[in-house]
N, C-alpha and C positions, 0 to 999 in steps of 0.2 A: 775549905772554903774562902772565897775573899769577897769583901765588902768596902766597897771606896765610895765616901759621901764626904763633898765639898773638899777633894785632896786627901781627907784621912782616911787612912788603910788600915782595914783589920785582917788579920790572916792567921790560917790556920798552920802552925808550925809542921814544916812536911811537904806543904800543898806550893804548887808553883804560880806564879805570878808575873803575866806580862803587863806590863806599865807603859802605856803609851802615851807620852806626854806632847801637848798640841803645841806649837808655838805660833804667835799673830805678828806681825809685823806692818804696821802702817794700815791695820784692819783686815789684812789679809792671811790666808794660812802661811806659815813659811815654811819651805822645805829644805833640808838639811841638806848643806854643801859636802862635798866627800870629805873636809877638812875640819869641819865643825865638830865641836865637842860637846857632849853631853855628860854631866859627874852627877850621880845620885848616892848620895852620903846618909847614910842611917848613925845615928848616935844614941846613947844610953842617956847622956844629959848633954851641954852644949859642948862639950870638950872630948869624951870620950867616944870615939867613932869605934865602932864595933862593923863598918861594912860599908865599901865602898865600889862604885862599878863605874867605868868609866867607856863610853860609847865614843866611835868618830863614824862620822857619815849616818849616823840613823838615831831615829826617836824612839827607840822601844828598848826599853829596860827587860831584861829575862830574868827572874829570879828563882832559883832551882830549889829542889828539896835540900840539897847540901848546904845552899847559902844560908839557911836559917836552921839548921840542925843544931848549930852550937850555940843558938842564941838561947839566954833566959827568956821563960814567959814574962809578959808584962809589956809597960809601954816605953816607947822609942820615939825620938824626932827624926824627921829626914827632911831634906831640901834637894831641889833640883837645880845645877849651875849649866849654863850655858856659854861655853865659849867660842866664837864664831872666827871664820877663817882670817878675818882683819883684827884680831884679837880681842876685840869689845865683848862685852860680858852682860849677861842677863841672868836674874834668878829666879824662874817663874813660879817655883814652889818655895816657898821657905817655910821653915819650923813647922811642919805640920805632923799630926800623930801618925804612928805606926806601931799598930798593936798586935801582939804575936799571941796568941792563943792556943790551950793544949790542944790536940788530936780529940774528937769524938765530943768537945764543947759546943755547944751552939753560938755562933757569934752576933752579940746583941745588936 
């Protein structure tokens, strides 16, 4: 099961997560160019990266069963950073909660 509220994610270990990142530029939805990159970084603490995924030209992260299989249950922090074709940067999601639950447990 997946629950996303205020960019905080609760996920059951072993479940699949498709996370679409919406970017807004000058008040309108931004469409990724083929050279734009998005980085999803999950940390156990501010320094210990446990997972990173990089997309090029897409805004939908796919976290598969095997991606979280080795994670310890508990709380993590995640961020999403965009690096655009012109090398400018934006961080639409900064240090939000990513909580991994055991299978069979109801997400609160």
